PDB file of N, CA, C and O in Angstrom:
ATOM      1  N   MET A   1      56.726 132.614  92.309  1.00  0.00           N
ATOM      2  CA  MET A   1      58.100 133.173  92.075  1.00  0.00           C
ATOM      3  C   MET A   1      59.370 132.065  91.367  1.00  0.00           C
ATOM      4  O   MET A   1      60.573 132.316  91.285  1.00  0.00           O
ATOM      5  N   ILE A   2      58.740 130.954  90.965  1.00  0.00           N
ATOM      6  CA  ILE A   2      59.795 130.113  89.933  1.00  0.00           C
ATOM      7  C   ILE A   2      59.500 130.701  88.138  1.00  0.00           C
ATOM      8  O   ILE A   2      60.358 130.715  87.256  1.00  0.00           O
ATOM      9  N   THR A   3      58.017 131.147  87.996  1.00  0.00           N
ATOM     10  CA  THR A   3      58.109 131.931  86.493  1.00  0.00           C
ATOM     11  C   THR A   3      58.997 132.910  87.076  1.00  0.00           C
ATOM     12  O   THR A   3      60.128 132.594  87.443  1.00  0.00           O
ATOM     13  N   GLU A   4      58.530 134.109  87.182  1.00  0.00           N
ATOM     14  CA  GLU A   4      59.471 134.917  87.239  1.00  0.00           C
ATOM     15  C   GLU A   4      61.172 135.031  87.532  1.00  0.00           C
ATOM     16  O   GLU A   4      61.774 135.998  87.066  1.00  0.00           O
ATOM     17  N   ILE A   5      61.745 134.213  88.156  1.00  0.00           N
ATOM     18  CA  ILE A   5      62.939 133.666  87.973  1.00  0.00           C
ATOM     19  C   ILE A   5      63.267 133.433  86.453  1.00  0.00           C
ATOM     20  O   ILE A   5      64.042 134.020  85.698  1.00  0.00           O
ATOM     21  N   GLY A   6      62.245 132.173  86.228  1.00  0.00           N
ATOM     22  CA  GLY A   6      62.701 131.523  84.844  1.00  0.00           C
ATOM     23  C   GLY A   6      62.570 132.717  83.612  1.00  0.00           C
ATOM     24  O   GLY A   6      63.543 132.803  82.863  1.00  0.00           O
ATOM     25  N   ILE A   7      61.783 133.345  83.447  1.00  0.00           N
ATOM     26  CA  ILE A   7      61.552 134.595  83.084  1.00  0.00           C
ATOM     27  C   ILE A   7      62.728 135.783  83.210  1.00  0.00           C
ATOM     28  O   ILE A   7      62.924 136.596  82.307  1.00  0.00           O
ATOM     29  N   THR A   8      63.300 135.766  84.167  1.00  0.00           N
ATOM     30  CA  THR A   8      64.038 136.954  84.438  1.00  0.00           C
ATOM     31  C   THR A   8      65.490 135.930  84.203  1.00  0.00           C
ATOM     32  O   THR A   8      66.541 136.571  84.176  1.00  0.00           O
ATOM     33  N   ALA A   9      65.591 134.636  84.059  1.00  0.00           N
ATOM     34  CA  ALA A   9      66.591 134.120  82.981  1.00  0.00           C
ATOM     35  C   ALA A   9      66.793 134.267  81.805  1.00  0.00           C
ATOM     36  O   ALA A   9      67.950 134.273  81.382  1.00  0.00           O
ATOM     37  N   GLY A  10      65.784 134.413  81.028  1.00  0.00           N
ATOM     38  CA  GLY A  10      65.728 134.069  79.761  1.00  0.00           C
ATOM     39  C   GLY A  10      65.758 135.566  79.232  1.00  0.00           C
ATOM     40  O   GLY A  10      65.808 135.852  78.036  1.00  0.00           O
ATOM     41  N   GLU A  11      65.724 136.423  80.201  1.00  0.00           N
ATOM     42  CA  GLU A  11      66.040 138.141  80.006  1.00  0.00           C
ATOM     43  C   GLU A  11      67.413 138.290  79.517  1.00  0.00           C
ATOM     44  O   GLU A  11      67.856 138.585  78.406  1.00  0.00           O
ATOM     45  N   ILE A  12      68.177 137.907  81.047  1.00  0.00           N
ATOM     46  CA  ILE A  12      69.551 137.443  81.593  1.00  0.00           C
ATOM     47  C   ILE A  12      70.284 136.666  79.999  1.00  0.00           C
ATOM     48  O   ILE A  12      70.987 137.391  79.294  1.00  0.00           O
ATOM     49  N   TRP A  13      70.022 135.149  79.563  1.00  0.00           N
ATOM     50  CA  TRP A  13      70.366 134.887  78.436  1.00  0.00           C
ATOM     51  C   TRP A  13      70.467 135.796  77.163  1.00  0.00           C
ATOM     52  O   TRP A  13      71.458 135.774  76.433  1.00  0.00           O
ATOM     53  N   HIS A  14      69.673 136.378  77.004  1.00  0.00           N
ATOM     54  CA  HIS A  14      69.116 137.229  76.127  1.00  0.00           C
ATOM     55  C   HIS A  14      70.341 138.666  75.855  1.00  0.00           C
ATOM     56  O   HIS A  14      70.884 139.148  74.861  1.00  0.00           O
ATOM     57  N   TYR A  15      70.358 138.895  77.035  1.00  0.00           N
ATOM     58  CA  TYR A  15      71.447 140.212  77.206  1.00  0.00           C
ATOM     59  C   TYR A  15      72.288 139.674  77.143  1.00  0.00           C
ATOM     60  O   TYR A  15      72.850 140.100  76.134  1.00  0.00           O
ATOM     61  N   LEU A  16      73.201 138.492  77.811  1.00  0.00           N
ATOM     62  CA  LEU A  16      74.623 138.045  77.790  1.00  0.00           C
ATOM     63  C   LEU A  16      74.595 137.800  76.335  1.00  0.00           C
ATOM     64  O   LEU A  16      75.760 138.121  76.101  1.00  0.00           O
ATOM     65  N   ASP A  17      74.097 137.455  75.155  1.00  0.00           N
ATOM     66  CA  ASP A  17      74.097 136.647  73.779  1.00  0.00           C
ATOM     67  C   ASP A  17      74.352 138.470  73.092  1.00  0.00           C
ATOM     68  O   ASP A  17      75.338 138.721  72.399  1.00  0.00           O
ATOM     69  N   ARG A  18      73.318 139.539  73.436  1.00  0.00           N
ATOM     70  CA  ARG A  18      74.011 140.173  72.814  1.00  0.00           C
ATOM     71  C   ARG A  18      75.209 141.134  73.215  1.00  0.00           C
ATOM     72  O   ARG A  18      75.654 141.835  72.305  1.00  0.00           O
ATOM     73  N   HIS A  19      75.865 141.263  74.656  1.00  0.00           N
ATOM     74  CA  HIS A  19      76.934 141.985  74.913  1.00  0.00           C
ATOM     75  C   HIS A  19      77.739 141.001  75.159  1.00  0.00           C
ATOM     76  O   HIS A  19      78.604 141.455  75.909  1.00  0.00           O
ATOM     77  N   GLU A  20      78.022 139.455  74.861  1.00  0.00           N
ATOM     78  CA  GLU A  20      79.386 138.628  75.161  1.00  0.00           C
ATOM     79  C   GLU A  20      79.460 138.572  76.716  1.00  0.00           C
ATOM     80  O   GLU A  20      79.677 137.499  77.278  1.00  0.00           O
ATOM     81  N   ARG A  21      79.235 140.009  77.577  1.00  0.00           N
ATOM     82  CA  ARG A  21      79.529 139.445  78.855  1.00  0.00           C
ATOM     83  C   ARG A  21      78.909 140.675  80.024  1.00  0.00           C
ATOM     84  O   ARG A  21      78.692 141.830  79.660  1.00  0.00           O
ATOM     85  N   ALA A  22      78.742 140.333  81.052  1.00  0.00           N
ATOM     86  CA  ALA A  22      78.522 141.534  82.266  1.00  0.00           C
ATOM     87  C   ALA A  22      78.213 141.232  83.625  1.00  0.00           C
ATOM     88  O   ALA A  22      77.633 140.282  84.150  1.00  0.00           O
ATOM     89  N   THR A  23      78.770 142.327  84.090  1.00  0.00           N
ATOM     90  CA  THR A  23      78.478 141.977  85.217  1.00  0.00           C
ATOM     91  C   THR A  23      76.968 141.859  86.441  1.00  0.00           C
ATOM     92  O   THR A  23      75.801 141.709  86.078  1.00  0.00           O
ATOM     93  N   LEU A  24      77.407 141.967  87.757  1.00  0.00           N
ATOM     94  CA  LEU A  24      76.129 141.263  88.746  1.00  0.00           C
ATOM     95  C   LEU A  24      75.433 143.076  88.152  1.00  0.00           C
ATOM     96  O   LEU A  24      74.370 143.084  87.531  1.00  0.00           O
ATOM     97  N   ASP A  25      75.821 143.793  88.304  1.00  0.00           N
ATOM     98  CA  ASP A  25      75.129 145.921  88.269  1.00  0.00           C
ATOM     99  C   ASP A  25      75.064 145.345  86.991  1.00  0.00           C
ATOM    100  O   ASP A  25      74.198 144.471  86.945  1.00  0.00           O
ATOM    101  N   GLN A  26      75.795 145.555  85.715  1.00  0.00           N
ATOM    102  CA  GLN A  26      75.273 145.979  84.474  1.00  0.00           C
ATOM    103  C   GLN A  26      74.237 144.798  83.986  1.00  0.00           C
ATOM    104  O   GLN A  26      73.695 144.963  82.893  1.00  0.00           O
ATOM    105  N   LEU A  27      73.966 143.727  84.674  1.00  0.00           N
ATOM    106  CA  LEU A  27      72.676 143.038  84.163  1.00  0.00           C
ATOM    107  C   LEU A  27      71.730 143.611  84.912  1.00  0.00           C
ATOM    108  O   LEU A  27      70.727 143.926  84.272  1.00  0.00           O
ATOM    109  N   THR A  28      71.707 143.920  86.386  1.00  0.00           N
ATOM    110  CA  THR A  28      70.981 144.319  86.949  1.00  0.00           C
ATOM    111  C   THR A  28      69.831 145.481  86.249  1.00  0.00           C
ATOM    112  O   THR A  28      68.600 145.503  86.266  1.00  0.00           O
ATOM    113  N   GLN A  29      70.777 146.333  85.690  1.00  0.00           N
ATOM    114  CA  GLN A  29      70.494 147.755  85.222  1.00  0.00           C
ATOM    115  C   GLN A  29      70.310 147.694  83.876  1.00  0.00           C
ATOM    116  O   GLN A  29      69.938 148.770  83.406  1.00  0.00           O
ATOM    117  N   GLY A  30      70.445 146.778  83.064  1.00  0.00           N
ATOM    118  CA  GLY A  30      70.400 146.108  81.580  1.00  0.00           C
ATOM    119  C   GLY A  30      69.157 145.595  81.472  1.00  0.00           C
ATOM    120  O   GLY A  30      68.662 145.583  80.345  1.00  0.00           O
ATOM    121  N   ILE A  31      68.423 145.092  82.543  1.00  0.00           N
ATOM    122  CA  ILE A  31      67.108 144.106  82.438  1.00  0.00           C
ATOM    123  C   ILE A  31      66.260 144.603  83.425  1.00  0.00           C
ATOM    124  O   ILE A  31      65.197 143.994  83.545  1.00  0.00           O
ATOM    125  N   ASN A  32      66.559 146.068  84.565  1.00  0.00           N
ATOM    126  CA  ASN A  32      65.546 146.542  84.788  1.00  0.00           C
ATOM    127  C   ASN A  32      64.905 145.359  86.112  1.00  0.00           C
ATOM    128  O   ASN A  32      63.788 145.406  86.628  1.00  0.00           O
ATOM    129  N   ARG A  33      65.856 144.505  86.364  1.00  0.00           N
ATOM    130  CA  ARG A  33      65.105 143.478  87.483  1.00  0.00           C
ATOM    131  C   ARG A  33      66.130 143.611  88.744  1.00  0.00           C
ATOM    132  O   ARG A  33      67.302 143.986  88.706  1.00  0.00           O
ATOM    133  N   PRO A  34      65.317 143.175  89.936  1.00  0.00           N
ATOM    134  CA  PRO A  34      65.796 143.200  91.213  1.00  0.00           C
ATOM    135  C   PRO A  34      67.187 142.478  91.370  1.00  0.00           C
ATOM    136  O   PRO A  34      67.480 141.344  90.992  1.00  0.00           O
ATOM    137  N   LYS A  35      68.069 143.517  92.096  1.00  0.00           N
ATOM    138  CA  LYS A  35      69.110 142.358  92.431  1.00  0.00           C
ATOM    139  C   LYS A  35      69.022 140.913  92.541  1.00  0.00           C
ATOM    140  O   LYS A  35      69.379 140.251  91.567  1.00  0.00           O
ATOM    141  N   GLU A  36      68.555 140.264  93.694  1.00  0.00           N
ATOM    142  CA  GLU A  36      68.136 139.467  94.314  1.00  0.00           C
ATOM    143  C   GLU A  36      67.283 138.842  93.520  1.00  0.00           C
ATOM    144  O   GLU A  36      66.910 137.816  94.089  1.00  0.00           O
ATOM    145  N   LEU A  37      66.778 138.970  92.444  1.00  0.00           N
ATOM    146  CA  LEU A  37      65.692 138.092  91.414  1.00  0.00           C
ATOM    147  C   LEU A  37      66.969 137.890  90.160  1.00  0.00           C
ATOM    148  O   LEU A  37      66.814 136.916  89.425  1.00  0.00           O
ATOM    149  N   VAL A  38      68.012 138.642  89.951  1.00  0.00           N
ATOM    150  CA  VAL A  38      68.888 138.389  88.874  1.00  0.00           C
ATOM    151  C   VAL A  38      69.595 137.072  89.479  1.00  0.00           C
ATOM    152  O   VAL A  38      69.857 136.091  88.784  1.00  0.00           O
ATOM    153  N   LEU A  39      69.874 137.167  90.869  1.00  0.00           N
ATOM    154  CA  LEU A  39      70.800 136.265  91.391  1.00  0.00           C
ATOM    155  C   LEU A  39      70.396 135.265  91.467  1.00  0.00           C
ATOM    156  O   LEU A  39      71.186 134.322  91.427  1.00  0.00           O
ATOM    157  N   MET A  40      68.911 135.017  91.617  1.00  0.00           N
ATOM    158  CA  MET A  40      68.574 133.541  91.504  1.00  0.00           C
ATOM    159  C   MET A  40      68.091 133.217  90.274  1.00  0.00           C
ATOM    160  O   MET A  40      67.508 132.137  90.178  1.00  0.00           O
ATOM    161  N   SER A  41      68.204 133.935  89.270  1.00  0.00           N
ATOM    162  CA  SER A  41      68.041 133.700  87.886  1.00  0.00           C
ATOM    163  C   SER A  41      69.849 133.080  87.753  1.00  0.00           C
ATOM    164  O   SER A  41      70.245 131.918  87.669  1.00  0.00           O
ATOM    165  N   LEU A  42      70.339 133.881  87.770  1.00  0.00           N
ATOM    166  CA  LEU A  42      71.671 133.489  87.094  1.00  0.00           C
ATOM    167  C   LEU A  42      72.417 132.453  88.266  1.00  0.00           C
ATOM    168  O   LEU A  42      73.613 132.396  87.979  1.00  0.00           O
ATOM    169  N   GLY A  43      72.170 131.772  89.259  1.00  0.00           N
ATOM    170  CA  GLY A  43      72.094 130.600  89.652  1.00  0.00           C
ATOM    171  C   GLY A  43      71.637 129.447  88.883  1.00  0.00           C
ATOM    172  O   GLY A  43      72.258 128.389  88.786  1.00  0.00           O
ATOM    173  N   TRP A  44      70.473 129.724  88.321  1.00  0.00           N
ATOM    174  CA  TRP A  44      69.113 128.986  87.774  1.00  0.00           C
ATOM    175  C   TRP A  44      70.301 128.633  86.860  1.00  0.00           C
ATOM    176  O   TRP A  44      70.906 127.567  86.981  1.00  0.00           O
ATOM    177  N   LEU A  45      70.687 129.784  85.727  1.00  0.00           N
ATOM    178  CA  LEU A  45      71.380 129.692  84.877  1.00  0.00           C
ATOM    179  C   LEU A  45      72.743 128.621  84.538  1.00  0.00           C
ATOM    180  O   LEU A  45      73.107 127.971  83.559  1.00  0.00           O
ATOM    181  N   ALA A  46      73.199 128.824  85.791  1.00  0.00           N
ATOM    182  CA  ALA A  46      74.942 128.250  86.121  1.00  0.00           C
ATOM    183  C   ALA A  46      74.509 126.974  86.340  1.00  0.00           C
ATOM    184  O   ALA A  46      75.127 126.002  85.906  1.00  0.00           O
ATOM    185  N   ARG A  47      73.019 126.849  87.277  1.00  0.00           N
ATOM    186  CA  ARG A  47      72.881 125.130  87.351  1.00  0.00           C
ATOM    187  C   ARG A  47      72.733 124.688  86.300  1.00  0.00           C
ATOM    188  O   ARG A  47      72.985 123.483  86.261  1.00  0.00           O
ATOM    189  N   GLU A  48      72.282 125.327  84.947  1.00  0.00           N
ATOM    190  CA  GLU A  48      71.792 124.386  84.093  1.00  0.00           C
ATOM    191  C   GLU A  48      73.423 124.101  82.901  1.00  0.00           C
ATOM    192  O   GLU A  48      73.786 123.440  81.929  1.00  0.00           O
ATOM    193  N   GLY A  49      73.769 124.835  83.588  1.00  0.00           N
ATOM    194  CA  GLY A  49      75.377 124.513  82.445  1.00  0.00           C
ATOM    195  C   GLY A  49      75.452 125.986  81.410  1.00  0.00           C
ATOM    196  O   GLY A  49      76.443 126.079  80.685  1.00  0.00           O
ATOM    197  N   HIS A  50      74.565 126.935  81.370  1.00  0.00           N
ATOM    198  CA  HIS A  50      74.001 128.145  80.653  1.00  0.00           C
ATOM    199  C   HIS A  50      74.970 128.956  80.032  1.00  0.00           C
ATOM    200  O   HIS A  50      75.158 129.267  78.855  1.00  0.00           O
ATOM    201  N   ILE A  51      75.935 129.414  81.801  1.00  0.00           N
ATOM    202  CA  ILE A  51      76.129 130.367  81.950  1.00  0.00           C
ATOM    203  C   ILE A  51      77.787 130.017  82.306  1.00  0.00           C
ATOM    204  O   ILE A  51      77.935 128.830  82.598  1.00  0.00           O
ATOM    205  N   ASN A  52      78.897 130.730  82.331  1.00  0.00           N
ATOM    206  CA  ASN A  52      79.755 130.270  83.376  1.00  0.00           C
ATOM    207  C   ASN A  52      79.913 132.003  84.514  1.00  0.00           C
ATOM    208  O   ASN A  52      79.639 133.099  84.026  1.00  0.00           O
ATOM    209  N   LEU A  53      80.227 131.888  85.489  1.00  0.00           N
ATOM    210  CA  LEU A  53      80.289 133.094  86.146  1.00  0.00           C
ATOM    211  C   LEU A  53      81.713 132.993  86.682  1.00  0.00           C
ATOM    212  O   LEU A  53      82.342 131.937  86.746  1.00  0.00           O
ATOM    213  N   GLY A  54      82.350 134.690  87.220  1.00  0.00           N
ATOM    214  CA  GLY A  54      83.658 134.858  87.332  1.00  0.00           C
ATOM    215  C   GLY A  54      83.639 135.152  89.041  1.00  0.00           C
ATOM    216  O   GLY A  54      82.580 135.079  89.663  1.00  0.00           O
ATOM    217  N   ASP A  55      84.514 135.381  89.492  1.00  0.00           N
ATOM    218  CA  ASP A  55      84.714 135.099  91.274  1.00  0.00           C
ATOM    219  C   ASP A  55      84.119 136.875  91.473  1.00  0.00           C
ATOM    220  O   ASP A  55      83.701 137.691  90.652  1.00  0.00           O
ATOM    221  N   GLN A  56      84.286 136.921  92.630  1.00  0.00           N
ATOM    222  CA  GLN A  56      83.282 138.337  93.452  1.00  0.00           C
ATOM    223  C   GLN A  56      84.530 139.533  92.956  1.00  0.00           C
ATOM    224  O   GLN A  56      84.172 140.648  92.578  1.00  0.00           O
ATOM    225  N   LYS A  57      85.549 139.264  92.995  1.00  0.00           N
ATOM    226  CA  LYS A  57      86.316 140.455  92.838  1.00  0.00           C
ATOM    227  C   LYS A  57      85.930 141.220  91.150  1.00  0.00           C
ATOM    228  O   LYS A  57      85.953 142.392  90.773  1.00  0.00           O
ATOM    229  N   SER A  58      85.601 139.961  90.462  1.00  0.00           N
ATOM    230  CA  SER A  58      84.961 140.527  89.055  1.00  0.00           C
ATOM    231  C   SER A  58      83.575 141.186  88.530  1.00  0.00           C
ATOM    232  O   SER A  58      83.020 141.513  87.481  1.00  0.00           O
ATOM    233  N   ASN A  59      83.333 141.169  90.195  1.00  0.00           N
ATOM    234  CA  ASN A  59      81.561 141.512  90.488  1.00  0.00           C
ATOM    235  C   ASN A  59      80.418 140.479  89.686  1.00  0.00           C
ATOM    236  O   ASN A  59      79.452 140.787  88.988  1.00  0.00           O
ATOM    237  N   TYR A  60      80.984 139.036  90.119  1.00  0.00           N
ATOM    238  CA  TYR A  60      80.263 138.049  89.327  1.00  0.00           C
ATOM    239  C   TYR A  60      79.934 138.391  88.146  1.00  0.00           C
ATOM    240  O   TYR A  60      78.821 138.870  87.928  1.00  0.00           O
ATOM    241  N   GLU A  61      81.021 138.169  86.989  1.00  0.00           N
ATOM    242  CA  GLU A  61      80.875 138.628  85.673  1.00  0.00           C
ATOM    243  C   GLU A  61      80.209 137.059  85.275  1.00  0.00           C
ATOM    244  O   GLU A  61      80.574 135.960  85.693  1.00  0.00           O
ATOM    245  N   ALA A  62      79.463 137.286  84.626  1.00  0.00           N
ATOM    246  CA  ALA A  62      78.946 136.672  83.520  1.00  0.00           C
ATOM    247  C   ALA A  62      78.690 136.144  82.380  1.00  0.00           C
ATOM    248  O   ALA A  62      78.287 137.043  81.643  1.00  0.00           O
ATOM    249  N   ARG A  63      78.719 134.816  81.664  1.00  0.00           N
ATOM    250  CA  ARG A  63      78.778 135.114  80.267  1.00  0.00           C
ATOM    251  C   ARG A  63      78.504 133.727  79.721  1.00  0.00           C
ATOM    252  O   ARG A  63      78.813 132.703  80.331  1.00  0.00           O
ATOM    253  N   LEU A  64      77.762 133.755  78.250  1.00  0.00           N
ATOM    254  CA  LEU A  64      77.330 132.521  78.077  1.00  0.00           C
ATOM    255  C   LEU A  64      78.591 131.389  77.955  1.00  0.00           C
ATOM    256  O   LEU A  64      79.781 131.563  77.690  1.00  0.00           O
ATOM    257  N   SER A  65      77.759 130.051  78.286  1.00  0.00           N
ATOM    258  CA  SER A  65      78.566 128.598  78.569  1.00  0.00           C
ATOM    259  C   SER A  65      78.899 128.649  76.578  1.00  0.00           C
ATOM    260  O   SER A  65      78.013 128.911  75.765  1.00  0.00           O
ATOM    261  N   ALA A  66      80.257 128.351  76.238  1.00  0.00           N
ATOM    262  CA  ALA A  66      79.884 127.533  75.162  1.00  0.00           C
ATOM    263  C   ALA A  66      79.060 126.989  74.351  1.00  0.00           C
ATOM    264  O   ALA A  66      78.781 127.371  73.214  1.00  0.00           O
ATOM    265  N   SER A  67      78.525 125.791  75.108  1.00  0.00           N
ATOM    266  CA  SER A  67      77.620 124.737  74.665  1.00  0.00           C
ATOM    267  C   SER A  67      76.135 125.555  74.262  1.00  0.00           C
ATOM    268  O   SER A  67      75.287 125.232  73.430  1.00  0.00           O
ATOM    269  N   SER A  68      76.197 127.182  75.543  1.00  0.00           N
ATOM    270  CA  SER A  68      74.765 127.410  74.862  1.00  0.00           C
ATOM    271  C   SER A  68      74.820 128.548  74.101  1.00  0.00           C
ATOM    272  O   SER A  68      73.712 129.082  74.154  1.00  0.00           O
ATOM    273  N   HIS A  69      75.802 129.357  73.218  1.00  0.00           N
ATOM    274  CA  HIS A  69      76.080 130.349  72.660  1.00  0.00           C
ATOM    275  C   HIS A  69      75.263 130.149  71.329  1.00  0.00           C
ATOM    276  O   HIS A  69      74.849 128.996  71.211  1.00  0.00           O
ATOM    277  N   SER A  70      75.030 130.753  70.598  1.00  0.00           N
ATOM    278  CA  SER A  70      73.624 130.677  69.366  1.00  0.00           C
ATOM    279  C   SER A  70      74.674 131.090  68.226  1.00  0.00           C
ATOM    280  O   SER A  70      74.302 131.216  67.059  1.00  0.00           O
TER     281      SER A  70
END
């Protein structure tokens, strides 16, 4: 499961690199992964400082942090 979370985290990173920001629903549809897996991967990326997350009002909008942007 850890490997799947890591792979999905990479897919999220690439999606955000192309789209700048995305909501949870957009990510789930954009990378075609289950919502639970996307949430776990977002947590991983947030913990590592690679993304910034908005609050629930923004449907957990995510964007790459300045230090992670290529």
